[in-house]
C-alpha positions, -999 to 999 in steps of 0.1 A, spaced: -165 -130 -653 -191 -157 -650 -205 -148 -683 -171 -152 -699 -167 -186 -683 -201 -197 -695 -193 -184 -730 -161 -205 -731 -182 -236 -724 -204 -229 -754 -178 -217 -779 -143 -228 -769 -143 -258 -745 -151 -288 -767 -145 -313 -739 -171 -297 -716 -196 -292 -744 -192 -329 -752 -198 -338 -716 -229 -317 -713 -243 -333 -745 -236 -367 -731 -255 -359 -699 -285 -347 -719 -286 -373 -747 -270 -405 -734 -269 -405 -696 -305 -395 -691 -295 -371 -664 -322 -349 -649 -325 -313 -658 -313 -305 -623 -281 -326 -626 -274 -310 -660 -279 -275 -646 -258 -282 -614 -229 -299 -633 -228 -271 -659 -227 -245 -632 -199 -265 -613 -177 -267 -644 -183 -230 -652 -173 -221 -616 -141 -242 -619 -132 -225 -652 -138 -191 -637 -116 -199 -607 -88 -214 -627 -88 -186 -652 -86 -160 -625 -60 -178 -604 -37 -191 -632 -44 -164 -658 -52 -190 -685 -79 -214 -694 -77 -249 -680 -60 -277 -700 -82 -305 -688 -59 -332 -701 -29 -317 -684 -43 -307 -650 -28 -324 -619 -40 -333 -585 -23 -302 -571 -46 -280 -592 -77 -296 -577 -63 -294 -542 -58 -257 -548 -95 -255 -558 -105 -274 -527 -86 -249 -505 -103 -220 -524 -138 -235 -517 -128 -241 -480 -118 -205 -476 -151 -194 -492 -171 -211 -464 -188 -234 -489 -208 -261 -471 -196 -297 -473 -225 -306 -495 -217 -278 -519 -181 -289 -521 -192 -325 -527 -215 -314 -555 -187 -295 -573 -163 -324 -571 -190 -349 -581 -194 -329 -613 -156 -329 -619 -154 -366 -612 -182 -374 -637 -165 -351 -663 -132 -369 -660 -149 -403 -662 -164 -391 -694 -130 -382 -707 -116 -416 -697 -145 -434 -715 -138 -413 -746 -101 -423 -745 -89 -388 -739 -71 -395 -707 -60 -426 -688 -67 -417 -652 -85 -390 -632 -65 -364 -614 -92 -362 -588 -92 -399 -579 -75 -398 -545 -85 -363 -533 -101 -365 -499 -131 -343 -495 -148 -331 -462 -176 -356 -453 -211 -345 -459 -232 -334 -429 -255 -363 -418 -290 -350 -420 -320 -372 -416 -346 -369 -443 -378 -350 -434 -410 -368 -439 -447 -364 -432 -466 -387 -408 -494 -408 -423 -520 -384 -409 -502 -354 -424 -499 -372 -457 -537 -379 -458 -544 -342 -451 -521 -332 -480 -537 -357 -504 -571 -343 -496 -561 -307 -500 -567 -302 -538 -603 -313 -536 -609 -292 -505 -595 -263 -524 -618 -271 -553 -649 -271 -530 -638 -239 -515 -634 -223 -549 -669 -233 -559 -683 -219 -527 -666 -185 -533 -676 -182 -569 -709 -168 -582 -710 -194 -609 -696 -226 -593 -704 -248 -623 -679 -227 -644 -649 -238 -623 -630 -266 -641 -623 -295 -618 -596 -310 -640 -566 -291 -625 -576 -301 -590 -582 -337 -600 -548 -338 -618 -531 -324 -587 -548 -350 -565 -538 -378 -588 -502 -366 -591 -498 -364 -553 -514 -399 -549 -490 -414 -575 -459 -398 -560 -468 -412 -526 -482 -445 -539 -450 -453 -559 -423 -432 -542 -415 -414 -574 -390 -387 -581 -406 -356 -596 -388 -362 -629 -402 -398 -630 -438 -385 -623 -435 -360 -652 -422 -386 -675 -450 -411 -671 -470 -421 -702 -504 -438 -705 -487 -469 -720 -465 -472 -688 -496 -479 -667 -510 -515 -664 -542 -510 -645 -551 -548 -645 -518 -558 -628 -517 -525 -609 -482 -518 -621 -465 -488 -635 -433 -487 -656 -409 -459 -645 -377 -446 -661 -354 -434 -634 -318 -420 -633 -298 -430 -663 -330 -440 -680 -331 -472 -659 -364 -489 -660 -382 -504 -631 -418 -517 -625 -436 -506 -594 -469 -515 -577 -494 -487 -577 -522 -485 -552 -559 -485 -559 -565 -449 -546 -539 -436 -570 -555 -455 -600 -589 -442 -591 -576 -407 -588 -561 -410 -623 -594 -423 -636 -613 -393 -621 -588 -369 -636 -590 -384 -671 -628 -385 -669 -628 -347 -664 -608 -341 -696 -625 -335 -729 -599 -357 -746 -583 -381 -721 -547 -391 -730 -539 -424 -747 -509 -444 -758 -476 -425 -757 -493 -394 -743 -483 -382 -708 -505 -393 -679 -504 -358 -664 -509 -329 -688 -496 -294 -681 -530 -281 -692 -562 -293 -708 -555 -277 -742 -525 -296 -754 -505 -329 -748 -475 -314 -732 -466 -332 -699 -468 -315 -666 -434 -301 -658 -415 -301 -624 -421 -264 -617 -458 -269 -618 -456 -298 -593 -434 -278 -570 -456 -248 -570 -488 -268 -566 -473 -288 -537 -462 -257 -519 -498 -243 -522 -514 -275 -510 -490 -278 -480 -502 -244 -469 -539 -255 -474 -532 -286 -452 -515 -265 -425 -481 -280 -432 -446 -266 -439 -447 -252 -474 -409 -255 -476 -412 -293 -480 -403 -305 -515 -417 -332 -537 -388 -353 -527 -400 -353 -491 -431 -372 -503 -406 -399 -515 -390 -398 -481 -424 -403 -465 -431 -432 -488 -399 -450 -478 -403 -443 -441 -439 -455 -439 -430 -487 -457 -401 -494 -433 -422 -486 -403 -449 -510 -415 -423 -538 -417 -410 -537 -453 -375 -550 -457 -346 -527 -466 -338 -545 -499 -373 -543 -512 -375 -506 -504 -342 -501 -522 -356 -517 -553 -388 -497 -551 -369 -464 -548 -345 -473 -576 -314 -468 -555 -283 -485 -569 -266 -487 -535 -283 -500 -504 -263 -474 -484 -285 -447 -500 -316 -464 -486 -301 -470 -452 -305 -434 -442 -341 -442 -435 -332 -468 -409 -323 -439 -385 -359 -429 -385 -372 -464 -379 -346 -470 -352 -358 -440 -333 -393 -455 -334 -380 -488 -321 -360 -472 -293 -391 -453 -282 -412 -485 -282 -384 -503 -263 -382 -475 -237 -420 -474 -233 -425 -511 -230 -394 -529 -217 -393 -534 -179 -355 -530 -177 -351 -503 -203 
């Protein structure tokens, strides 16, 4: 059945196909958003087709149809986050139909969804972060010690991984933003980097000296260092394809193990660490919002729970009447 639903997207459902093309070509959605929204729409088509014995007529669906889908998800023990994701896809899809003049209002507009679980973001301490940043070169030294011909080991991959981790932490980048960086986006004199975030929105960020030096060391190890529109981080030394997210994820998992840290931590947790460390050091919320590229300050405020805990501890430890 899922195969049939997926096939209908490709061959029969022009509205959904148009939406997926919009996400890819106009909205600048990440590959993860494209994949998740595609899957969410496929699952809705599958449910509707099985439940109503016909394909959904998107322009004729009513609020009751989506309430029925919400009840179905609830009975299936889906988490609140999973339900939110599916309806986020449907909302975006109907906004697309409204923009294209296909429909006047969204049938999902006033449907109340279960609130997402409040989970504080995980992050590394500054000491743990330093251990992680040092892990690639420690791994390189260990590889040389264990090889009969240590000079034959190419340092470039280890230097690339060091630089990538430094840049993620220095700039608080999303993994997609890191993979999309080009040489021309880097202003070494001003110590700035131009980043294209969600929806291809551009922002300029300060980049630290350790990250810039790590990039220089990486490029110096390459036979043909990248220039101009070439990516800052290459998937390998032999071509100019940019590093892709899966490489970053796998390398991070490995280096977390090398540093004695939880290998389940994702690249996004480095972004959480960046934000938390800035706030703990006294950065204001609005500045951190702009650095992270958050449209809404509420998205950034989740980090205040972490800094509030720190302040409470300081208060309890120091105040005579605490």
